[in-house]
GUMARDO-164772 format. One record per atom (N, C-alpha, C, CB): residue in one letter; x, y, z. Coordinates in steps of 0.05 Angstrom, whole numbers, plus 5000, padded with zeros to 4 digits. Glycine has a CB too. Layout:
BEGIN
AXYZ/...
% end
This chain:
BEGIN
M219726806201/M219527096204/M221627236186/M219927176233/E224027126186/E226127256170/E225427256141/E228827116175/A224127036132/A223327016104/A221327236097/A222126736098/V219527306115/V217527516111/V219027786108/V215427526134/W220827846127/W222328096125/W223728126099/W224328116149/I225327926092/I226927936068/I225127966043/I228727676065/S222927816042/S221227826019/S220028106015/S218927626021/F218928216037/F217628486035/F219728696028/F216228556062/A222128686041/A224128886036/A225028866007/A226628836054/F225428625996/F226328595969/F224228695949/F227128315962/V221728605953/V219628675934/V219128975933/V217028525941/L218929105956/L218429395956/L220829555948/L217429475984/G223229455955/G225629595946/G225929575915/G228129475959/F225129335904/F225229295875/F223129465861/F224829005869/L220829505873/L218629655860/L219229955859/L216029605875/V220630065879/V221130355878/V223530415861/V221630455907/R225230215855/R227630275839/R227030385811/R229230025836/P225130275796/P224530385769/P223530675770/P222530215755/L222530755794/L221531035797/L223831235802/L219531045820/G226231125803/G228531295808/G228931355837/G228331555793/L227731205855/L227931245884/L229931055896/L225231215897/P231331135917/P233130955931/P231630715943/P234731105953/P232730475942/P231430245954/P230730285984/P233130005951/L232130465998/L231630516026/L228730606030/L233530726037/V227630756011/V224830836012/V223030586013/V224031015988/G223730395997/G222130145996/G222329996022/G223029965974/Y224729996035/Y225029856060/Y223329986082/Y228029856068/L223230246083/L221630386103/L218630316098/L222030696101/V217830326073/V215030256066/V214429966074/V214430306036/A216429786070/A216029506077/A215629486107/A218529336069/G217129636123/G216629636152/G213829736159/G218729816165/F212929946146/F210230036151/F208029826144/F209630306136/V208529696121/V206629486113/V206529256133/V207329386084/L208929166141/L209128946161/L207829036187/L212028876166/S208129286195/S206829386219/S203829376217/S207829666226/A202829436193/A199929436188/A198829156191/A199229546160/Y200428956184/Y199528676187/Y200128556214/Y200828506165/G201028716233/G201428636260/G204128516266/G199428436267/Y206028536247/Y208728426253/Y210328626270/Y210228376226/Q211928526287/Q213628686304/Q216528576303/Q212628696333/G218428766306/G221228676305/G221928516330/G223028916303/D223828336327/D224828176350/D227728226355/D224327876345/D229028076371/D231828116379/D233728086355/D232627916400/L233027896337/L234727856313/L234828106296/L233827616297/L232428226291/L232328466274/L233728696288/L229428536269/A233428706315/A234828926330/A237828896328/A233928916360/R238828646329/R241728606327/R242728676299/R242528316334/L241228606279/L242028676251/L242028976247/L240028546231/A240029106258/A239829396256/A242229536270/A237129506268/H242929426294/H245129546309/H247729506294/H245329426337/A248129266282/A250529216266/A250629406242/A250528916256/G248329456229/G248329646207/G249229926215/G245629656195/V248230016239/V249030276248/V252030286254/V247430356274/L253130086267/L256030076273/L257630076247/L256629826289/L256829926227/L258229916202/L258130186188/L257229696184/L255830326190/L255530586178/L257530786191/L252630696181/L257730776218/L259530956232/L262430886226/L259030936262/F263030626223/F265730536216/F266430646188/F265930236217/S264530636170/S264930746143/S265431046143/S262630676125/V263931186160/V264331476163/V267231526173/V262331596183/G268131366192/G270831396202/G272931356181/G271331196225/L272431156163/L274331106141/L274531346122/L273530856126/K272531516121/K272531746103/K273631996116/K269731796092/L274131976142/L275032216157/L277732316147/L275132156187/R277732566139/R280232706132/R280232966148/R280532756101/W282032976167/W282033206185/W282433466170/W284033176207/K284033456149/K284533706133/K281933816122/K286533656111/S280133636112/S277633726100/S275733836122/S276333506085/L275933736146/L274133816168/L274934096179/L274133616190/V277434166178/V278334416190/V277934656171/V281234396199/R276934606147/R276534826128/R274134986138/R276034716099/P274235256137/P272035416148/P269335356136/P272735706143/E269235316109/E266635266096/E265335006105/E266935266066/V267034816116/V265934566125/V264934586154/V268134346123/W266734626173/W265834636201/W264134886206/W268134626220/G264935116194/G263335356198/G260635336184/G264835596186/G260635216160/G258035186146/G256134996160/G258535086118/A257234776170/A255634576184/A254534696210/A257234326191/A256234836225/A255334946251/A253235176247/A257735056267/L253835346228/L252035576223/L249335476213/L253235776203/H249335276195/H246835166184/H245135036206/H247434966162/M246434876223/M245034746245/M243834956264/M246834556260/G245335176269/G244235386286/G241835526274/G246435596292/L241935586248/L239735716235/L237235526234/L240535796206/I237735276229/I235435076229/I234135076257/I236434796222/G235835086278/G234835086305/G233135336311/G237035076325/L234035566301/L232535816305/L229835816290/L234236056296/L229835686267/L227335686251/L225335466259/L228035646221/I226335226263/I224534996268/I223934956297/I225734746256/G225935006315/G225534966344/G223135106355/G227935046358/P222935376351/P220635526361/P217935426349/P220935816356/L218035346323/L215635246310/L214634996324/L216135186280/L216434806330/L215634566344/L214734616373/L217934366344/H216034806386/H215534846414/H212935016418/H217834996427/W212635236404/W210435416409/W208035356391/W211335706404/V208435266367/V206135216349/V204934936354/V206935246320/L206734736356/L205834456359/L205634376389/L207534266345/G206734546407/G206434496435/G208234276447/G203634416441/L210434216433/L212334016443/L213934126467/L214233916421/E214733946485/E216534036506/E219234116494/E217033806527/A220634296509/A223134406498/A225134196491/A224334606518/S225433986509/S227433776504/S226733616478/S227533586528/A224233556475/A223433406450/A223733576426/A220433306453/A223133836428/A223434016405/A226334046396/A222234296412/I228134056416/I230934076410/I231933816396/I232634116436/L231133586406/L232033336394/L231033306365/L231033096410/I228433376360/I227333356333/I228733556315/I224333406334/T229233796325/T230633996309/T233433896301/T230934256324/L234933776320/L237533666313/L237233436293/L238933556338/A235233276296/A234833046278/A234333146249/A232432876287/V232733356246/V232133446218/V234333626207/V229433596218/S236233706224/S238433876214/S240533706199/S239734026236/F240633436205/F242533256192/F241533196163/F242832996208/S243533166145/S242933086118/S243932796114/S244333276097/S242832666094/S243332376089/S246132336077/S241232256072/T247832206092/T250432126081/T250231926058/T252232016103/V248431736062/V248131516042/V247131626016/V246131306053/V244931796017/V243831895992/V245732085978/V241132045998/A246932265993/A248832455980/A251232315968/A249732666001/A252332125983/A254631975972/A253931825947/A255731785993/K251531695947/K250731545923/K250231725899/K248131385929/V248931955904/V248432145882/V250932255870/V246632375892/L252832335888/L255332445878/L257032235864/L256932565902/E256931995874/E258531775862/E257431715834/E258531525879/E254731695831/E253531635806/E254131855785/E250531605809/K254332105794/K254832325775/K257832385773/K253432575784/K259532215785/K262432255784/K263332525795/K263432225755/E262032615817/E262532875828/E263532865857/E260033045826/L264332635866/L265332615893/L267832785897/L265932325900/R269532805877/R272032945879/R271833235870/R274132805864/A269533315858/A269133595850/A268933765876/A266533625833/F269434025873/F269534195896/F266934185912/F270234485888/H264634205898/H262134205912/H261633925925/H259834265893/G262633715913/G262433455925/G264033425950/G263233235905/R266533535950/R268133525973/R267033685996/R271033615967/V265833925989/V264634086010/V262233946023/V263734355998/A260633826006/A258233676016/A259033446034/A256533575992/I260933286025/I261833056041/I263033156067/I263832886026/G264633376067/G265833476091/G263633566111/G267633716085/I261533706101/I259433786119/I257933546130/I257433976104/L257533346114/L256233096123/L257832966146/L255832896100/V260432946142/V262032826163/V261932996189/V265032806153/A262033256186/A261733436210/A259133386224/A262033726202/Q256933356209/Q254333296220/Q254333026234/Q252133306199/D255632826221/D255732556232/D257232556259/D257132366213/L259332726261/L260832736286/L259032856308/L263332916282/V257333046302/V255533156322/V253532936330/V253933396311/A252532786311/A250732566317/A252032356335/A249632436292/V254532286328/V256032086344/V256432196373/V258732016331/A257032446375/A257432566402/A254832546418/A258332866400/M252532596405/M250032566419/M249532276427/M247732656401/L250132086409/L249731806416/L251531726439/L250231626391/A254031826438/A255931746459/A255131866486/A258731846452/T254032106485/T253232236511/T250732116522/T252832536506/A248832056505/A246231966514/A245931666517/A244032066496/G247531516501/G247031236500/G249031066515/G247131146472/A251231176524/A253231006537/A252630976567/A256031136535/H253530746578/H253230696607/H255430846621/H253330396613/K255430826647/K257530956663/K260230816657/K256930936694/P262230966647/P264730836640/P266030696663/P266631046627/S267330476657/S268930336678/S271830436677/S268830026673/P273330376698/P276230466697/P277730366673/P277630376723/W276830136662/W278230026638/W277830206613/W277229746632/A275930396615/A275430566592/A277930736585/A273030746597/L279630776605/L282130936600/L283930796579/L283630976626/L283530536574/L285130396554/L284730516527/L284530106554/V282530656522/V282030776496/V284230966489/V279230916496/L285431096509/L287631286504/L290031156492/L288331426530/A290130886494/A292530746483/A292130666454/A293030496500/L289830726442/L289330646415/L291530736395/L286730756406/P292530986398/P294731066379/P297130886380/P295531356384/L297630756404/L299930586407/L299630326391/L300430526436/V297230246387/V296729986372/V295830036344/V294729816387/Q295930286335/Q294930346307/Q296630196287/Q295130646302/K299230196290/K301030066270/K300429766269/K303930106277/F299629646291/F298929366291/F296529306274/F298429266320/F294429466277/F291929436261/F292529496232/F289729616271/L294229696226/L294929756198/L296529526185/L296430016197/H298229406201/H299829186191/H298128946183/H301929096212/I296028896200/I294228676193/I292628746168/I292228626216/L291828996165/L290429076141/L292129036116/L289629376143/E294729086118/E296529036095/E296528746087/E299329126102/R296228566105/R296628276100/R294028126096/R298228156123/C291728266094/C289128136092/C288328056063/C287028316103/G289928136044/G289228066016/G286928236006/G288527776014/H285528135986/H283428295973/H280728145972/H284228365944/G280527925986/G278027765985/G276427786010/G278727475980/E275227556017/E273327546040/E274727606066/E271927286041/L277327556068/L278727616093/L278727916099/L281527506092/L278928076078/L278828366082/L276128456093/L279428506055/V273928336082/V271228406092/V270928316121/V269128266074/L271928076127/L271727976154/L273228146174/L272627686156/Y275528256165/Y277128426182/Y275628686188/Y279928486169/G274328796167/G272729036171/G270528986191/G271629126145/L269128756189/L267028686208/L268128666236/L265628426199/F270428546239/F271728516265/F272328786277/F274228346263/L273428966262/L274129236272/L271629396280/L275729396251/A269529376263/A267129536269/A265529426292/A265429556244/L265029156291/L263129036310/L264428946336/L261728806297/V266928856334/V268228746358/V270228946370/V269728476350/A272329016355/A274329196366/A273129466373/A276629226347/G271329556356/G270029816361/G267529796378/G269329946335/G265529646368/G262929636381/G262929486408/G260929506363/A263529226407/A263229056432/A265229136453/A263628766425/S267729196446/S269729266466/S269129526480/S272529276454/F268229726465/F267529986477/F265029956495/F266930196455/D263129796486/D260729746503/D261529606528/D258629586487/Y263429426527/Y264329266550/Y265529446572/Y266329056542/V266829666564/V268029846584/V266230086590/V270829936575/G263730076581/G261830276588/G261830526570/G262330366615/L263130496546/L263130716527/L261230656504/L266030766516/S260530856489/S258630826467/S259930646445/S257831096455/P258530426437/P259630266415/P259630416388/P257830016411/E257830616385/E257830776361/E260430936359/E255430966360/L261231056382/L263731206382/L266131026376/L264131336410/G266030776387/G268230586382/G268430516352/G267730336398/A266230476339/A266330406311/A267430636294/A263430336300/L266630886301/L267731116287/L270731146291/L266231366297/M271631106316/M274531136322/M276130926308/M274931126352/M275130686306/M276630476292/M276930536263/M275330196297/G274730646251/G274930726223/G276830956218/G272130796213/A276731156236/A278431386234/A281431316237/A277731596255/M281931106252/M284631016256/M285930906230/M284730796278/L284230816212/L285230696187/L284930896163/L283730446180/A283831136169/A282931316147/A285231396128/A281731556158/R287631436139/R289831536122/R291331306108/R291731686140/H290631056113/H292030836100/H291130816071/H291430566115/R293030726054/R292430726025/R290230526018/R294930646010/R289630326036/R287530136030/R284930196044/R288529856039/S284630436056/S282130506069/S279830516050/S282430766084/T280330616026/T278230636005/T277430355996/T279230795981/E279330175993/E278729905986/E277029766007/E281229745981/L277729816032/L276129696054/L273329816055/L277629746081/Y273130076051/Y270530206050/Y268830086028/Y270830506046/T269930046004/T268429925982/T267729645987/T270129945956/A269529486000/A268929206005/A266629176025/A271429076016/L266329366044/L264329346065/L261629476056/L265229476090/W261629616034/W259329776026/W256829596024/W259729915999/G257029376010/G254629196006/G253729076032/G255328985986/V255628986049/V254928866075/V253529066093/V257528756089/K254629316093/K253429526109/K250529586100/K255029776108/E250129586074/E247529646063/E245529426070/E247629676032/I246429176070/I244628956077/I243728976107/I246028686072/F245729036124/F245029056153/F243229306158/F247629076169/L243729516143/L242029756146/L239129706138/L243229986131/V238729506121/V235929436114/V234429366140/V235829196095/G235829226158/G234529156184/G233829406200/G236428976200/F235529606199/F235029856213/F232529996203/F237430046212/F232330016176/F230030156164/F227429996168/F230530206135/L227629736167/L225329566173/L224429606201/L225929276168/Q226329616220/Q225729656248/Q224329926252/Q228229636265/I225330136239/I224030396242/I221230386231/I225730616227/G220930266207/G218230256196/G216230096213/G218330136168/M217229886226/M215529706242/M215029826270/M216829436245/S216230056276/S215930176303/S213130286306/S217930386307/G211630326285/G208930436287/G207730486260/G208930686304/L205130466259/L203630516234/L203030806230/L201030336233/P203630926207/P203031206204/P200131266205/P204131306177/S199431476219/S196631566221/S196431826204/S195831626251/L194031926202/L193632176186/L195132406198/L190632246185/D195332406225/D196832626238/D199732606232/D196332616269/T200932356234/T203732336229/T204432396200/T204732046236/L202632316182/L203032366153/L202932666148/L200932226136/R201132806161/R200833096158/R203433236168/R198433206173/L204433146191/L206833266202/L209233206184/L207333166231/A209332966173/A211532886155/A211533066130/A211332596147/L209133116119/L208933296096/L209733576103/L206133286084/M209133666127/M209933926136/M212933946137/M208733996163/L214233736148/L217233736149/L218333726120/L218233496165/A217033586102/A218033566075/A217933846061/A216333366058/L215934016069/L215734276057/L218034456067/L213134406065/L219434376088/L221734536098/L224334466083/L222134486128/L224334256066/L226734186051/L227834406033/L226133936034/P226134556018/P227134776003/P228434986021/P224934905986/V227335026045/V228535216063/V231335126072/V226735256088/K231534866076/K234134746084/K236134786062/K233734446090/A235334736037/A237234776014/A238035066011/A235934675988/L236135256014/L236735536012/L238635626034/L234135706013/L238235526058/L240035606080/L242835506074/L239035476106/F243135266063/F245835176055/F247035356034/F245734876045/F245435436014/F246335605993/F247435866004/F244135665973/F245936006021/F246736266031/F249036236051/F244436396045/V249136026066/V251335976085/V253935936069/V250835736103/L253935776048/L256335716032/L257235956016/L255835476014/V255336116006/V256036365992/V257336556011/V253536495979/L256436546036/L257736716057/L260636656060/L256236686083/F261436396055/F264236316057/F265636346030/F264336026067/R264536516012/R265836595987/R265836385966/R268636685992/L264036185968/L263835985946/L262236105924/L262535725957/R262736015899/R261136105876/R258236005879/R262335995850/A256436145865/A253636075866/A253235785857/A251936265850/R254535705836/R254235435826/R255135225846/R255835395800/T257435265858/T258435085879/T256535065902/T261235165888/A255635295912/A253835305935/A251135175928/A253335595944/F250135215904/F247535105896/F247734795895/F246635215869/L249734695881/L250034405877/L250434265904/L252334345858/A252134385922/A252634265948/A250034275965/A254834415963/G248634505964/G246234535980/G244034345971/G245134815979/L243734305945/L241734125935/L242333835943/L241534145904/G244933765943/G245733495951/G245233445981/G248533445945/L245133655997/L244733636026/L241833676034/L246533836040/A240033716015/A237233776021/A235633516025/A235933935998/T236433366045/T235033126053/T234933106083/T236332866041/Y233332926093/Y233532856122/Y235132596124/Y230632826134/S236332556147/S238432356149/S237632106164/S240732476162/E238931886156/E238631636171/E239731666199/E240131406157/F241731856202/F242731916229/F240632046246/F245232096227/G238932206233/G236732326248/G234932116260/G235232516230/L234431906245/L232831686255/L234231536278/L232131486232/I236831506276/I238331376297/I238131536323/I241331336289/V238431806321/V238231976344/V235431966355/V239032266337/A233431976337/A230631966346/A229931706359/A228732026323/N231031486348/N230531226360/N231631206388/N231731006342/L234031326392/L235231326419/L233531496438/L238131446418/A232431716428/A230731886445/A228131736453/A229932146430/V227031576435/V224631416442/V225331206462/V223531286416/Q227631076459/Q228430866479/Q228830986506/Q231030726469/N229831236508/N230231356534/N227831506544/N232531556532/G225531496529/G223131616538/G222931916535/G222631556566/W224732036518/W224732326514/W222832416492/W227532416508/M221832216476/M220232286453/M218232056449/M221932336428/S215832126439/S213831916433/S214531766408/S211032046432/T213431526406/T213931366382/T212731496357/T212731086386/D210531646361/D209231776338/D211231956323/D206831936347/W212932086338/W214832266325/W217032116310/W216132456346/L217731876320/L219631706305/L218431626279/L220431456322/V215831546279/V214431476254/V214331716235/V211631366260/T213731956247/T213532196231/T216232256217/T212732436248/L218432236232/L221032286221/L221732076199/L223232286243/A220931826204/A221431616184/A220031676158/A220631336195/M217531776160/M216031846136/M217332086122/M213131916143/A218232286138/A219632526127/A222132446113/A220132726149/V223732266125/V226232166112/V225532036085/V227731976131/A223531866085/A222731726060/A221931926039/A220531526066/I220432126046/I219532326026/I221932486016/I217532526039/S223832556034/S226132706026/S227932546007/S227832796050/F228132276012/F229632105993/F228332105966/F229831826005/A225632085966/A224132075941/A224532325925/A221132025946/L224632555938/L224932815924/L227832865915/L224033045942/A229732765931/A232632815926/A233632695900/A234332725949/A232632445894/A233632305871/A233232455845/A232332025870/P230732525838/P230432665812/P231632945812/P227532685805/L231533095834/L232533365835/L235533365831/L231833495862/N236933185844/N239933175840/N240733065813/N241133005862/R239032905801/R239632805774/R239733035754/R237532595766/Y238033235758/Y237833465740/Y238933715753/Y235033505730/S240833685771/S241833915787/S243134125768/S243833825808/H244634035748/H246034225731/H244034375713/H248034085713/V241934235705/V239834365689/V238334575706/V237834155678/L237734505731/L236434685749/L238134935754/L235834545776/Y240734895757/Y242435125761/Y242435315737/Y245335045767/R242535205713/R242435375690/R239935545688/R242835205664/M237735415698/M235135565698/M235135795718/M232835365704/L236535755740/L236435945762/L238936115764/L236135805789/E240836085745/E243436205747/E243236515750/E245136135723/R241636645734/R241536935734/R240537035761/R239637035712/R238936885775/R237936975801/R239836915823/R235236845807/L241536715819/L243336625841/L246036765840/L243736325840/V247036825817/V249736945814/V250037205829/V250336985785/P247937385830/P248337635845/P248937605874/P245837805842/F248437365885/F249037325914/F251937245919/F247237105925/E253537205897/E256337135900/E257937355913/E257537055873/S259937285928/S261737475940/S263737575919/S263237355964/Q264537825921/Q266537925902/Q269237795906/Q266838225906/R269737695930/R272237545936/R271637245933/R273337615964/R273137115916/R272736835911/R274236655931/R273536765883/H273136425937/H274536215952/H276936125936/H272635975958/P279236075949/P281635995933/P281235755915/P283935925952/D279535565923/D279035325906/D276935385884/D278035095923/D275735625885/D273635685866/D274335905847/D271135765881/K276935985846/K277736205829/K278236105800/K280336335839/P277936285780/P278536205752/P281436105749/P277936435733/L281835925730/L284435815726/L286035985705/L284235525716/H288635995709/H290436135690/H292435925680/H291836385703/V292435875654/V294235665643/V296735795632/V292835515621/G297036055635/G299536185627/G299936175597/G301936065641/Y302336105588/Y303036095560/Y302935805549/Y305736215555/S301535635562/S301335355553/S299935335526/S299935175574/N300935145509/N299635105484/N298334825482/N301635135461/I298834655502/I297534395504/I296234375531/I299634155499/L293634305532/L292234265557/L291133985559/L289834475559/I291833845581/I291033565585/I289133555609/I293433375589/M286633465604/M284633445625/M284433155633/M281833555616/G285333095658/G285332815667/G288232715668/G283632635649/M289432725692/M292232655695/M292632385708/M293732865711/G291232185697/G291731915705/G294031805689/G289231735700/R294131545684/R296431425669/R296531525640/R296231125670/V294231535627/V294231615599/V294931915597/V291431575586/G293732075614/G294332365614/G297232425621/G292532515633/T298332265640/T301132305648/T303032225625/T301732145674/G302332005612/G303931925589/G303932135567/G302931665578/A301632255562/A301532465542/A303032715551/A298532545536/Y302932775577/Y304433005588/Y307432965583/Y303733035618/R308432725589/R311232665585/R312032685556/R311932385596/L310332585538/L311032595510/L311232885500/L308932445493/F309233045506/F309333325496/F311533485510/F306633465501/T312233415534/T314433555548/T317033485534/T314533475578/Q317333235526/Q319833155512/Q319933295485/Q319832845509/R317633355473/R317533495448/R317833805451/R314933425433/K318433885476/K318934175481/K316434345479/K321034275463/Q314134215484/Q311634365484/Q311034475512/Q309334195474/R309534695513/R308734805539/R306134675547/R308535125538/V306234505567/V303934335574/V302934405602/V304634035573/V300234395606/V299034425632/V297034205635/V297734705636/G296934075658/G295033865664/G292933955684/G296433615675/L290433855681/L288233915699/L287133655709/L286034085685/D286333645735/D285133405746/D283233485769/D287233205755/S281133325773/S279233385795/S279833235821/S276433305785/D282133095822/D282932955846/D285133115860/D283832665840/P284533255883/P286533425895/P289033265903/P285433555920/G288733015912/G291032855919/G292832805896/G290132595932/K291632745873/K293132695848/K294632945839/K291332585826/V293233175842/V294433435835/V296933485851/V292433665838/E296733435878/E299033485895/E301333295889/E298233445924/E300733045882/E302832855875/E304332935850/E301632575871/H302833035830/H304133125805/H305833375810/H302033195783/K304833555827/K306433785834/K309033715848/K304833985851/R308833505865/R311233415879/R313233305859/R310433195899/R312333195837/R314133085817/R315033305797/R312732855802/G314333545802/G315233765785/G313633825760/G318033715777/R311233715759/R309533765736/R307533995741/R307933505728/R306834135720/R305034355723/R302134255720/R305534585702/V300934195742/V298234075743/V296534245762/V298233775751/L294034315753/L292234475769/L289634325775/L291634735754/Y288334405797/Y285734275803/Y283534405786/Y285134315833/A281834235774/A279534335759/A277534105755/A280434435731/D274934185754/D272733995749/D271834025720/D270434035769/A272333825704/A271733845675/A268733885670/A272733605661/E267033785688/E264133805684/E262934065693/E262833575698/D264634245703/D263734505712/D263734705688/D265634615735/P261334785679/P261234975657/P262835235663/P258335045650/G262835315688/G264235555696/G267235535691/G263735615725/L268335295691/L271235255686/L271935365658/L272034955689/W270435265638/W271135335611/W270335625604/W269735145591/Q268435735619/Q267736015614/Q269736215627/Q264936065626/N271236125646/N273036295661/N276036235656/N272436285690/I276636095635/I279436025629/I280236135602/I279735705630/D282536245600/D283536365575/D284936155559/D285436605581/L283636075536/L284735855519/L285835965493/L282535655514/S286336235492/S287136355467/S289836245457/S287436655471/G291636165474/G294236065465/G294335755464/G296336165482/V292135625470/V292135325471/V291435215444/V290135225493/R293335055433/R292934945406/R291234685407/R295534885393/A291534535429/A290134275430/A289334215459/A291834045419/V286934105462/V285934015488/V285633715487/V283334155497/L286933575505/L286833275506/L285033205530/L289633145509/L282833065525/L280932975546/L281632685552/L277933015537/A283032645573/A284032375580/A282732265605/A287132375583/M280132325609/M278732225632/M277431955626/M276632435641/P277331775646/P276231515641/P273131505638/P277031325663/D271831725645/D268931735645/D267931865619/D267831895669/R266331725603/R265431825578/R263832085581/R263731615563/E262132085602/E260432325606/E262132575611/E258532275630/A264232545627/A266032765632/A267332865606/A268132695653/N268332685590/N269532765564/N267532895546/N270732515550/T265032785545/T262932895528/T262233175537/T260532715528/I261833215563/I261033485573/I263233685568/I260433465603/A265733605573/A267933785568/A268133875539/A270633665578/A267933675521/A268033745492/A265833935484/A267833485475/R263433885494/R261134055487/R261534335498/R258533935498/Q262434355523/Q262834615536/Q265034775521/Q263534585565/L267134635513/L269334775498/L268334905473/L271634575492/R266634755458/R265534875433/R263535095439/R264234655417/L262035075461/L260035275468/L261435545475/L258335185492/V263835535487/V265235785494/V266835885470/V267035745518/G266635755447/G267935855423/G270735765418/G268036145424/Y271635545431/Y274335445427/Y274535325399/Y275135235448/K276535405383/K276835315355/K279135115351/K277235555337/G280635065372/G282934895369/G282234595367/G284834935392/L284234435369/L283934145366/L283034025393/L286534005357/I280933855392/I279933715416/I280233415411/I277033795423/C281733275427/C282132985425/C281332865451/C285032915417/A279932635450/A278932505474/A279532205473/A275932555478/T279632085497/T280031795498/T277231665503/T281931715521/A277031405496/A274531255500/A275230975510/A272931235474/L273730895531/L274230625542/L273030405524/L273030605570/F270830475510/F269530285493/F269030395465/F266830195506/P269130235444/P268830335417/P266230495413/P268930115397/E264030405426/E261430535422/E261330815434/E259230365433/E263330885451/E263331145463/E264431355444/E264931145488/M265931275424/M267331465406/M265431645391/M269131305387/K263231545381/K261331705366/K260131925383/K259131525354/A259331865408/A258132065425/A260132285431/A257231935452/I262632225434/I264732425440/I265132605415/I267332295448/I265232475392/I265532635367/I263132815363/I265932445342/D260732715367/D258332875364/D258233105383/D255832695368/A259533085406/A259533295426/A261433525418/A260333195453/G263133475398/G264933695389/G267833625387/G264633925407/A268633375395/A271433305393/A272233245364/A272033045410/D274733305357/D275633255330/D276432965326/D278133435324/M277232835347/M277932555345/M277632415372/M280832515334/A277032155372/A276831995396/A278631755393/A273831905401/H280231705414/H282231495412/H281331265431/H285031595420/Y280931035419/Y280130795435/Y282630695449/Y278930575416/Y282430655476/Y284630595493/Y286330365482/Y283630525520/Y285030155472/Y286529905467/Y287229865438/Y284829675476/D286930075422/D287630055393/D290529995389/D286830305378/E292330105406/E295230075401/E296629935424/E296430355397/V295129795440/V296429645462/V298429445451/V294329515480/G297529295431/G299229085419/G301729215406/G297728925399/V301329435393/V303529575379/V305529675400/V302529815362/G304529795422/G306329895443/G307829675456/G304730055464/F306429445461/F307729215474/F309929105456/F305628995480/A309329065430/A311328965412/A313729155409/A310128915384/E313129415410/E315229615407/E317229605430/E313929895406/N316129575455/N317929545478/N319629295476/N316329545504/V318529075467/V320028825463/V322228875442/V318228595455/W321529015420/W323429065399/W325729235409/W322029205375/E325229435426/E327329595437/E329229435454/E326129825453/R328129245469/R329829075486/R331528885469/R328128905506/L330428795447/L331928615429/L334028765413/L329928465410/N333529025408/N335329185392/N336129435407/N334129255365/P337629405429/P338229645446/P339929845432/P339529545471/T341429775411/T343329965399/T341930135378/T345629815386/Q339430055370/Q338130215349/Q336730455362/Q336030045335/D336430675347/D335230915357/D332230895352/D336331175343/N330730825372/N327830795370/N326331025382/N327030535382/D327731235390/D326431455404/D324131575388/D328431665412/K324731625362/K322731765346/K320231585343/K323831835319/T320631325338/T318331145336/T316831125362/T319230865327/R318331115384/R317031085410/R315331325416/R319131035432/L316231565410/L314831805418/L312231845402/L316532045414/T312031705379/T309531735363/T307331555372/T310131695334/L307831395393/L305831205402/L304831285430/L306930915403/P302531405432/P301531495458/P301431275479/P298831625455/M300531035472/M300230825492/M302930745502/M298730585480/S305030745485/S307630685494/S308730885514/S309530655471/A308131145507/A308931355526/A307631315552/A308231625514/E305031235552/E303631185577/E304930965593/E300731115571/A305730745578/A306930525592/A309530605606/A307430295573/S311130765591/S313730845603/S313231035627/S315430985583/A311131195625/A310531375647/A309631225672/A308431575640/S308231005668/S307130855691/S309330725708/S305230645682/K311730715698/K313930595713/K314530755739/K316430565697/D314331015737/D315031175760/D312531285774/D316831405752/E310131195767/E307631295779/E306931145805/E305231285760/
% end
């Protein structure tokens, strides 16, 4: 039986991939096909699906940043959008389709959630997770996930036992769990520790004391969220979580065979996706975000969620909803995934087409993170303040130049400011950045980002806004240099061209400490980078 599941899931996941669709669409279709042939899920598939859900919630916990959740555009945007969806879709389901009020409310909540998996993958592929619109979208997704977890905890947990009070002692043992994380290394032991925390310490132990295992998995992840290795643990578990979630999507697909009625209802829900995106746009503009930021975030959130299926599945198990509606929602989720992939791939092109119609909706007062940048009297601008950018910043500062750094990672920006450097937050791939920044006194722009696409877009945008100064960019691979030059850069520097020279230079300085090598050292960017990395 397992061989049949794996074969169908792989083949259909593989077939939809060349179409630009997420493999999850293929897994849902595989479940429908297996259901058509009379296959039904068993206990093993149910356990795999449950493990996938717990790992998903644990991963959400690892991404929790309370500062991002308390921002008005995040919690306010999520709450207002869910309320508007309820006002629009709830009455439609209740009065037009004749559903009972309880079922209509559950379905409305299920379709108000957006897909964390799809949005995260799309933003990661486009290198926009740290851009302002990416951070807003992820924050709203986490807020939605917390609502879903609260529903699962309320509806799915047994009567808590007196031992459930031990949960209040979790902060006391946090250091113990963090200490173990420090000592797990970087291999399979790290993955196994993540599985233990999600499935045993979070899932099984919470279930044993009568609490929701989903809530337990989330809390265990949140307990590690601020640790420096939380991102590494999240990355290590990503593949394992995705494999287990295959079982969940297969189980949903095998729950029933779509009929003409369910397909018609699924298409009707799919027609509401543009409404969902527009509501996000207007809600985020209401919180003073720029039209571009609101559009890109809203488009990334215009899907139906795997969490919606989890909530619907719980409603079916408790007898609050018919299985037909679970199948309908599964079809709607699959359609939304299919539409989201190409739309988000061309999101920037779509915005340029609609810009004139969307900009008038912007507020006259800008969000603090969305205001135009002012570089003052700087004559050197460095985009990308990683090791290479920091090394260049130090070199030009030593040469008495007025330097300003830009970076799209807020944490990195704060760290540089703490060290006394003038670094501002900015997204290099945002056309609005270069249109709203005064570069009249800037003699040279250094593009020191590790992503070729980001360097290429920035170089092209700089020339489009009429910048006549020097543009220099870094390249990770020799073949990237031509594309960067063609985009408008005056020169492209291959990272490893001078590694040997910089290495030999440092050895020479140690062998000849009395000689004055400062001038030679300062002319080598890679050497400057190496010296900068000592205090990073």
